[in-house]
C-alpha positions as CSV (number, residue, x, y, z in Angstrom):
1,M,110.0,-126.2,-6.2
2,E,111.3,-123.1,-7.9
3,S,110.5,-122.6,-11.5
4,L,113.4,-122.1,-13.9
5,E,112.8,-118.9,-15.9
6,V,115.1,-118.7,-19.4
7,S,115.8,-115.3,-20.2
8,P,115.0,-114.6,-23.9
9,Q,118.0,-111.9,-24.1
10,P,120.7,-114.4,-25.6
11,F,118.1,-115.5,-28.4
12,K,117.3,-111.8,-29.1
13,K,121.0,-111.0,-29.3
14,G,121.8,-113.7,-31.8
15,R,118.8,-113.1,-33.9
16,L,119.8,-109.3,-34.0
17,R,123.6,-110.2,-34.8
18,R,122.4,-112.5,-37.7
19,G,120.0,-109.5,-38.9
20,V,123.1,-107.2,-38.8
21,Y,125.0,-109.5,-41.1
22,V,122.0,-109.8,-43.6
23,L,121.5,-106.2,-44.0
24,P,124.6,-105.4,-46.2
25,S,123.5,-108.5,-48.6
26,L,120.1,-106.9,-48.8
27,F,121.6,-103.8,-50.4
28,T,123.7,-106.0,-52.8
29,V,120.4,-107.6,-53.6
30,G,118.9,-104.0,-54.3
31,T,122.0,-103.6,-56.5
32,L,121.3,-106.6,-58.6
33,V,117.4,-105.6,-58.8
34,C,118.1,-102.3,-60.3
35,G,120.8,-104.0,-62.7
36,Y,118.1,-106.3,-63.8
37,F,115.5,-103.7,-64.4
38,A,117.9,-101.5,-66.3
39,I,118.7,-104.5,-68.7
40,L,114.8,-104.9,-69.2
41,S,114.3,-101.2,-69.6
42,S,117.2,-101.1,-72.3
43,L,115.4,-103.8,-74.2
44,R,111.9,-102.3,-73.9
45,G,113.8,-99.1,-75.5
46,V,115.3,-100.6,-78.4
47,Q,111.9,-102.5,-79.1
48,M,109.9,-99.2,-78.9
49,M,112.7,-97.5,-81.2
50,A,112.6,-100.3,-83.6
51,T,108.6,-100.2,-83.8
52,G,108.5,-96.7,-84.8
53,G,106.3,-93.9,-83.9
54,M,106.9,-94.6,-80.3
55,E,109.9,-92.2,-79.6
56,G,108.6,-90.8,-76.5
57,L,108.2,-94.3,-74.9
58,S,111.7,-95.4,-75.9
59,L,113.1,-92.3,-74.4
60,V,111.3,-92.9,-71.2
61,A,112.7,-96.6,-71.2
62,F,116.4,-95.6,-71.7
63,D,116.0,-92.8,-69.1
64,N,114.6,-95.4,-66.7
65,A,117.4,-97.7,-67.3
66,A,119.9,-94.9,-66.5
67,K,118.3,-94.0,-63.4
68,A,118.2,-97.6,-62.3
69,I,121.9,-97.7,-62.7
70,G,122.1,-94.4,-60.7
71,W,120.2,-96.0,-57.6
72,A,122.5,-99.1,-57.9
73,I,125.5,-96.8,-57.5
74,L,123.8,-95.6,-54.2
75,F,122.9,-99.1,-53.0
76,D,126.5,-100.3,-53.6
77,G,128.0,-97.4,-51.7
78,L,125.7,-98.3,-48.8
79,D,126.2,-101.9,-48.5
80,G,130.1,-101.5,-48.2
81,R,129.8,-98.5,-45.7
82,I,127.1,-100.6,-43.6
83,A,129.5,-103.8,-43.6
84,R,132.4,-101.6,-42.4
85,L,130.5,-99.7,-39.8
86,T,128.9,-102.9,-38.3
87,N,132.0,-104.9,-38.7
88,T,130.0,-107.4,-40.5
89,S,132.4,-107.7,-43.8
90,S,132.7,-111.2,-45.0
91,A,134.2,-113.3,-47.9
92,F,130.7,-114.3,-48.9
93,G,129.7,-110.6,-49.1
94,R,132.7,-109.5,-51.1
95,E,132.1,-112.2,-53.6
96,F,128.4,-111.7,-53.7
97,D,129.1,-108.0,-54.3
98,S,131.3,-108.5,-57.3
99,L,128.8,-110.9,-59.0
100,A,126.3,-108.2,-58.6
101,D,128.7,-105.6,-59.8
102,V,129.5,-107.5,-63.0
103,I,125.7,-107.7,-63.9
104,T,124.6,-104.2,-62.8
105,F,127.8,-102.0,-63.5
106,G,129.1,-104.3,-66.3
107,I,126.6,-105.9,-68.4
108,A,123.6,-103.4,-67.8
109,P,125.5,-100.2,-68.8
110,A,127.1,-102.1,-71.8
111,M,123.8,-103.2,-73.0
112,L,122.4,-99.4,-72.5
113,A,125.4,-98.1,-74.3
114,Y,125.0,-100.2,-77.1
115,V,121.3,-99.9,-78.0
116,W,121.3,-96.0,-77.1
117,G,124.4,-95.4,-79.0
118,V,124.3,-97.5,-81.8
119,R,121.0,-99.1,-82.6
120,G,119.5,-95.4,-83.4
121,V,122.1,-94.9,-86.0
122,E,121.6,-98.3,-87.6
123,S,117.8,-97.7,-87.9
124,I,118.2,-94.6,-89.4
125,F,120.8,-95.2,-92.2
126,G,121.2,-98.8,-92.6
127,T,124.2,-98.6,-94.7
128,Q,127.3,-100.6,-94.9
129,D,129.2,-98.1,-92.8
130,V,126.6,-98.2,-90.1
131,E,127.0,-102.1,-90.2
132,L,130.7,-101.4,-89.4
133,L,129.8,-99.1,-86.6
134,R,127.4,-101.7,-85.2
135,R,130.1,-104.4,-85.1
136,A,132.5,-101.9,-83.7
137,G,129.7,-101.4,-80.8
138,W,129.7,-105.1,-80.2
139,I,133.4,-105.0,-79.8
140,V,133.6,-101.9,-77.5
141,T,131.0,-102.8,-75.2
142,F,132.1,-106.2,-74.8
143,A,135.5,-105.2,-73.9
144,Y,133.9,-102.7,-71.3
145,V,132.4,-105.8,-69.6
146,I,135.6,-107.7,-69.8
147,C,137.6,-104.8,-68.5
148,G,135.0,-104.4,-65.7
149,A,135.3,-108.0,-64.7
150,A,139.0,-107.8,-64.6
151,R,139.0,-104.5,-62.5
152,L,136.7,-106.2,-59.9
153,A,138.9,-109.3,-59.8
154,R,142.0,-107.1,-59.1
155,F,140.0,-105.2,-56.7
156,N,139.2,-108.4,-54.6
157,I,142.9,-109.3,-54.7
158,D,144.2,-106.1,-53.7
159,T,141.8,-105.6,-50.6
160,V,143.4,-108.7,-48.8
161,K,146.8,-107.2,-49.2
162,P,147.9,-105.5,-45.9
163,T,149.9,-102.8,-47.8
164,T,147.1,-101.6,-50.0
165,D,146.7,-98.0,-49.6
166,R,142.8,-97.6,-48.8
167,R,142.7,-93.7,-49.7
168,F,143.0,-94.6,-53.5
169,F,141.4,-97.1,-55.9
170,V,143.9,-98.4,-58.5
171,G,141.7,-98.1,-61.9
172,L,138.6,-96.3,-62.3
173,P,135.9,-98.1,-60.2
174,I,133.4,-99.9,-62.4
175,P,130.4,-98.2,-60.6
176,A,131.8,-94.9,-61.6
177,A,132.3,-96.0,-65.2
178,A,128.5,-97.2,-65.3
179,G,127.6,-93.8,-63.8
180,V,129.2,-91.8,-66.7
181,V,127.3,-94.1,-69.1
182,A,124.0,-93.5,-67.2
183,A,124.6,-89.9,-66.7
184,V,125.2,-89.2,-70.4
185,V,121.8,-91.2,-71.3
186,H,120.0,-89.3,-68.3
187,W,121.2,-85.8,-69.7
188,A,120.8,-86.5,-73.4
189,K,117.7,-88.5,-73.3
190,A,117.3,-88.9,-77.0
191,P,119.2,-91.8,-78.6
192,I,122.4,-91.1,-81.0
193,G,121.2,-91.0,-84.6
194,H,124.2,-89.7,-86.6
195,W,127.2,-92.0,-87.1
196,G,129.7,-89.4,-86.1
197,Y,128.2,-89.1,-82.7
198,G,128.1,-92.9,-82.5
199,I,132.0,-93.3,-83.2
200,A,132.6,-90.5,-80.5
201,W,130.3,-92.4,-78.2
202,L,132.1,-95.7,-78.6
203,A,135.5,-94.0,-78.2
204,G,134.3,-92.6,-74.9
205,V,133.1,-96.2,-73.8
206,A,136.5,-97.7,-74.8
207,L,138.2,-94.8,-72.9
208,L,136.2,-95.8,-69.6
209,A,137.2,-99.5,-70.4
210,F,140.7,-98.4,-70.4
211,L,140.7,-96.3,-67.4
212,M,139.0,-99.4,-65.3
213,V,142.2,-101.6,-66.0
214,S,144.7,-98.7,-65.9
215,K,147.0,-98.0,-62.9
216,M,145.6,-94.4,-62.4
217,R,144.6,-93.7,-58.9
218,Y,141.2,-92.4,-57.8
219,Y,140.1,-91.3,-54.4
220,S,138.2,-94.0,-52.6
221,F,136.6,-91.9,-49.9
222,K,136.9,-94.9,-47.6
223,T,138.9,-93.0,-45.0
224,L,136.4,-90.3,-44.7
225,D,135.2,-90.2,-41.3
226,V,131.4,-89.4,-41.3
227,K,131.5,-89.1,-37.3
228,K,134.2,-86.4,-37.5
229,R,132.9,-82.8,-37.0
230,R,133.0,-80.8,-40.4
231,P,133.4,-77.2,-40.9
232,F,129.8,-75.4,-41.4
233,V,130.7,-74.4,-45.1
234,A,131.2,-78.2,-45.8
235,I,127.8,-78.8,-44.7
236,I,126.3,-76.0,-46.8
237,L,128.3,-77.3,-49.9
238,I,126.8,-80.8,-49.4
239,G,123.5,-79.5,-49.1
240,L,123.9,-77.5,-52.3
241,I,125.1,-80.7,-54.2
242,V,122.0,-82.6,-52.8
243,W,119.9,-79.9,-53.9
244,A,121.4,-79.6,-57.4
245,I,120.9,-83.4,-57.8
246,F,117.3,-83.1,-57.1
247,A,116.7,-79.8,-58.9
248,Y,119.0,-80.4,-62.0
249,S,119.6,-83.9,-62.2
250,E,120.5,-84.0,-65.8
251,Q,123.5,-81.4,-65.6
252,A,124.6,-82.1,-61.9
253,L,124.9,-86.0,-62.1
254,L,126.7,-85.5,-65.6
255,T,129.1,-83.1,-64.0
256,L,130.0,-85.4,-60.9
257,A,130.2,-88.4,-63.1
258,L,132.8,-86.7,-65.6
259,S,134.7,-85.0,-62.9
260,Y,135.4,-88.1,-60.9
261,A,136.4,-90.2,-64.2
262,V,138.8,-87.2,-65.3
263,S,140.2,-86.9,-61.8
264,G,142.5,-89.8,-62.2
265,I,143.9,-88.4,-65.5
266,V,144.6,-85.1,-63.7
267,L,146.3,-86.9,-60.6
268,R,148.3,-88.7,-63.0
269,I,149.5,-85.7,-64.9
270,V,150.1,-83.9,-61.7
271,S,152.3,-86.7,-60.4
272,R,154.3,-86.6,-63.6
273,L,154.7,-82.7,-63.7
274,R,155.6,-82.8,-60.0
275,P,159.2,-82.6,-59.2
276,H,160.4,-85.8,-57.3
277,P,163.2,-85.7,-54.8
278,P,166.4,-87.5,-56.0
279,A,167.1,-90.8,-55.2
280,Q,169.4,-91.6,-52.3
281,E,172.8,-93.0,-53.2
282,E,173.4,-96.6,-52.2
283,V,175.9,-96.9,-49.2
284,H,178.1,-100.0,-50.1
285,A,180.0,-101.8,-47.0
286,A,183.7,-101.5,-47.3
């Protein structure tokens, strides 16, 4: 009697397929880990700053929080790209990614913006004016969280619309807004210690919150074909950007973050100044 041999190939294919579906979620988990680490580093930084005589350790803690947000932006970009390349996008992945973004790019940068930009002013001056600045910091950073969550909710609704232009985002993406906060902290290092700079910092955070819920368009890079052959000059330019990030991370990351945040404003101004063709006259039936 002949023995029946069962080929293990279907099992391996099924297991591989399930692994491919899990892969984007693993990068989302990495985003969450970075956000959690950024929150803990911000708390550690403000604790060291309040202790006194440990300014160096507080600078390292705040910088680590900024770096964690930067790594989270990289992971957030990779999970969506991998899901599209492997055709493993799902409703669960979209909701999981949004919840992770609220924590990592909403709560974590808002906390970092507050403890880095307001708490230092409070510990130095301690006057009634600084108390007002502290309350304004609560309002502005909380508004940042609300606007970020609203931005993510609108994004989830727009992605299921067939008429959505995939070339552009409507409103500043929340990872880009968090990137501006992280880039400024990574560049400046030392917390803000003067109330004038504190007011300017809160104004900048409020502007980021407004840009997230605005109708300004930002290039999404989703239609960028990575398989398409690129000119040799473009490859050199990409290499120079990567080298600048590693060699001069403070200046390079700040320039990239601010340039992208301002690009939406520039596009809006250009579209307003560009002459539009006259509307066609309506033709009425006789």
